[in-house]
C-alpha positions as a Markdown table, in Angstrom:
| # | Residue | x | y | z |
|---|---|---|---|---|
| 1 | Met | 67.1 | 83.8 | 77.5 |
| 2 | Ala | 67.9 | 79.8 | 77.5 |
| 3 | Lys | 69.8 | 78.5 | 80.3 |
| 4 | Thr | 72.6 | 77.4 | 78.3 |
| 5 | Gln | 73.0 | 80.7 | 76.5 |
| 6 | Arg | 72.9 | 82.4 | 80.1 |
| 7 | Lys | 75.6 | 80.2 | 81.3 |
| 8 | His | 77.9 | 80.6 | 78.2 |
| 9 | Leu | 77.3 | 84.6 | 78.5 |
| 10 | Lys | 78.1 | 84.4 | 82.4 |
| 11 | Glu | 81.3 | 82.5 | 81.3 |
| 12 | Ile | 82.1 | 85.2 | 78.8 |
| 13 | Ile | 81.5 | 88.1 | 81.0 |
| 14 | Asp | 83.6 | 86.2 | 84.0 |
| 15 | Ile | 86.5 | 86.0 | 81.7 |
| 16 | Tyr | 86.4 | 89.3 | 80.7 |
| 17 | Leu | 85.9 | 90.9 | 84.1 |
| 18 | Val | 89.1 | 88.9 | 85.2 |
| 19 | Gln | 91.0 | 90.5 | 82.5 |
| 20 | His | 89.5 | 93.8 | 83.2 |
| 21 | Pro | 88.4 | 94.3 | 86.8 |
| 22 | Ala | 87.9 | 97.7 | 86.3 |
| 23 | Ala | 85.8 | 97.7 | 83.2 |
| 24 | Thr | 82.7 | 100.0 | 83.1 |
| 25 | Leu | 79.3 | 99.1 | 81.9 |
| 26 | Arg | 80.1 | 100.9 | 78.7 |
| 27 | Glu | 83.4 | 98.9 | 78.1 |
| 28 | Ile | 81.4 | 95.7 | 78.7 |
| 29 | Gly | 78.5 | 96.6 | 76.4 |
| 30 | Asp | 81.2 | 97.6 | 73.5 |
| 31 | Phe | 82.9 | 93.9 | 74.1 |
| 32 | Leu | 79.4 | 92.4 | 73.9 |
| 33 | Gly | 78.3 | 94.3 | 71.1 |
| 34 | Thr | 75.6 | 96.2 | 73.0 |
| 35 | Ser | 74.7 | 99.1 | 74.4 |
| 36 | Lys | 75.7 | 100.1 | 78.2 |
| 37 | Gln | 72.0 | 99.6 | 79.3 |
| 38 | Arg | 71.7 | 96.2 | 77.7 |
| 39 | Ala | 74.9 | 95.4 | 79.1 |
| 40 | Gln | 73.5 | 96.0 | 82.7 |
| 41 | Ile | 70.4 | 93.8 | 82.0 |
| 42 | Leu | 72.6 | 91.1 | 80.9 |
| 43 | Leu | 74.6 | 91.2 | 83.8 |
| 44 | Arg | 71.8 | 91.0 | 86.2 |
| 45 | Ser | 70.4 | 88.4 | 84.0 |
| 46 | Thr | 73.6 | 86.3 | 84.7 |
| 47 | Gly | 73.8 | 87.3 | 88.6 |
| 48 | Arg | 76.4 | 90.0 | 88.3 |
| 49 | Thr | 75.8 | 93.3 | 89.6 |
| 50 | Thr | 77.1 | 96.5 | 88.7 |
| 51 | Arg | 78.9 | 96.9 | 92.1 |
| 52 | Arg | 81.7 | 94.9 | 90.3 |
| 53 | Gln | 82.5 | 97.9 | 87.9 |
| 54 | Lys | 83.7 | 100.1 | 90.5 |
| 55 | Lys | 87.5 | 101.0 | 90.5 |
| 56 | Pro | 89.6 | 98.5 | 92.4 |
| 57 | Ile | 91.3 | 99.8 | 95.6 |
| 58 | Ser | 94.5 | 99.3 | 93.9 |
| 59 | Leu | 94.0 | 102.3 | 91.9 |
| 60 | Leu | 95.1 | 104.4 | 94.6 |
| 61 | Thr | 98.4 | 106.5 | 93.4 |
| 62 | Thr | 101.3 | 106.7 | 95.6 |
| 63 | Tyr | 100.5 | 110.3 | 96.2 |
| 64 | Glu | 97.0 | 109.2 | 97.5 |
| 65 | Thr | 98.4 | 106.6 | 99.7 |
| 66 | Gln | 100.9 | 109.2 | 101.3 |
| 67 | Ile | 98.0 | 111.5 | 101.9 |
| 68 | Leu | 96.3 | 108.7 | 103.6 |
| 69 | Tyr | 99.5 | 107.8 | 105.9 |
| 70 | Leu | 99.3 | 111.6 | 107.1 |
| 71 | Leu | 95.5 | 111.6 | 107.6 |
| 72 | Ala | 96.0 | 108.4 | 109.6 |
| 73 | Ser | 98.8 | 110.1 | 111.5 |
| 74 | Gly | 96.3 | 112.8 | 112.3 |
| 75 | Asp | 97.7 | 115.5 | 110.0 |
| 76 | Ser | 95.1 | 118.2 | 109.2 |
| 77 | Thr | 94.4 | 119.3 | 105.6 |
| 78 | Lys | 96.8 | 122.4 | 106.1 |
| 79 | Glu | 99.7 | 120.3 | 107.7 |
| 80 | Ile | 99.5 | 118.0 | 104.6 |
| 81 | Ala | 99.5 | 120.9 | 102.2 |
| 82 | Ile | 102.5 | 122.6 | 103.7 |
| 83 | Lys | 104.3 | 119.1 | 103.5 |
| 84 | Phe | 103.5 | 118.8 | 99.9 |
| 85 | Glu | 103.8 | 122.4 | 99.4 |
| 86 | Val | 100.5 | 122.8 | 97.6 |
| 87 | Ser | 97.3 | 124.6 | 98.4 |
| 88 | Glu | 94.6 | 123.3 | 101.0 |
| 89 | Asp | 92.2 | 123.0 | 98.2 |
| 90 | Thr | 94.5 | 120.7 | 96.0 |
| 91 | Ile | 94.7 | 118.3 | 99.3 |
| 92 | Gln | 91.0 | 118.5 | 99.9 |
| 93 | Asn | 90.5 | 117.4 | 96.3 |
| 94 | Gln | 92.7 | 114.6 | 96.8 |
| 95 | Val | 91.0 | 113.7 | 99.8 |
| 96 | Asn | 87.6 | 113.8 | 98.3 |
| 97 | Val | 89.3 | 111.4 | 95.4 |
| 98 | Ile | 90.3 | 109.0 | 97.9 |
| 99 | Leu | 87.0 | 108.8 | 99.6 |
| 100 | Ser | 85.4 | 108.3 | 96.3 |
| 101 | Lys | 87.7 | 105.5 | 95.2 |
| 102 | Leu | 87.5 | 103.8 | 98.6 |
| 103 | Asp | 83.9 | 104.2 | 98.8 |
| 104 | Ala | 84.2 | 106.0 | 102.4 |
| 105 | Asn | 82.1 | 108.3 | 104.2 |
| 106 | Asn | 84.9 | 110.3 | 105.6 |
| 107 | Arg | 88.4 | 110.5 | 106.4 |
| 108 | Thr | 88.4 | 108.1 | 109.4 |
| 109 | His | 86.1 | 105.7 | 107.5 |
| 110 | Ala | 88.9 | 106.0 | 104.5 |
| 111 | Val | 91.6 | 105.1 | 107.1 |
| 112 | Val | 89.9 | 102.2 | 108.5 |
| 113 | Leu | 89.0 | 100.8 | 105.1 |
| 114 | Ala | 92.6 | 101.2 | 103.9 |
| 115 | Leu | 94.1 | 99.4 | 106.8 |
| 116 | Gln | 91.3 | 96.4 | 106.3 |
| 117 | Lys | 92.4 | 96.1 | 102.9 |
| 118 | Gly | 96.2 | 96.3 | 103.5 |
| 119 | Ile | 96.5 | 99.5 | 101.5 |
| 120 | Leu | 98.0 | 101.0 | 105.0 |
| 121 | Ser | 100.3 | 99.3 | 107.4 |
| 122 | Leu | 99.3 | 100.0 | 111.0 |
| 123 | Lys | 103.3 | 99.8 | 111.8 |
| 124 | Ala | 104.1 | 102.4 | 109.2 |
| 125 | Ile | 101.6 | 104.9 | 110.7 |
| 126 | Lys | 103.9 | 107.8 | 112.5 |
| 127 | Pro | 102.1 | 109.9 | 115.0 |
| 128 | Ser | 102.5 | 113.6 | 113.9 |
| 129 | Pro | 104.3 | 115.8 | 116.4 |
| 130 | Pro | 102.0 | 118.5 | 118.4 |
| 131 | Thr | 101.7 | 121.4 | 116.3 |
| 132 | Pro | 102.8 | 124.6 | 118.3 |
| 133 | Lys | 99.9 | 127.0 | 118.9 |
């Protein structure tokens, strides 16, 4: 690919990604009129990586953010499930979704990342009262 073509393609891809920051390789390929695999090759040839195609953190729902606040406060899965009147499995599934969206290794990592990215506010985290045993 010629240098001028690559520069033009990079500009087109940049504009598209600004307008569609959560675009998948398939969507980029459709936009460029090519396959998902070819889109990935084109992204690499223009200095882009597929990491940009991850969902932006802003896609956390209000519900997920509330769960993160409760996790940051020290609540267990069971305590969160009771507060939301859902099963522990539902909360565990939501925690797994949060970990995936934040690309976190565990709950603590998710809370730290959310604090660093401004999703959670340290001032808004209220410690949970001790649970009677």
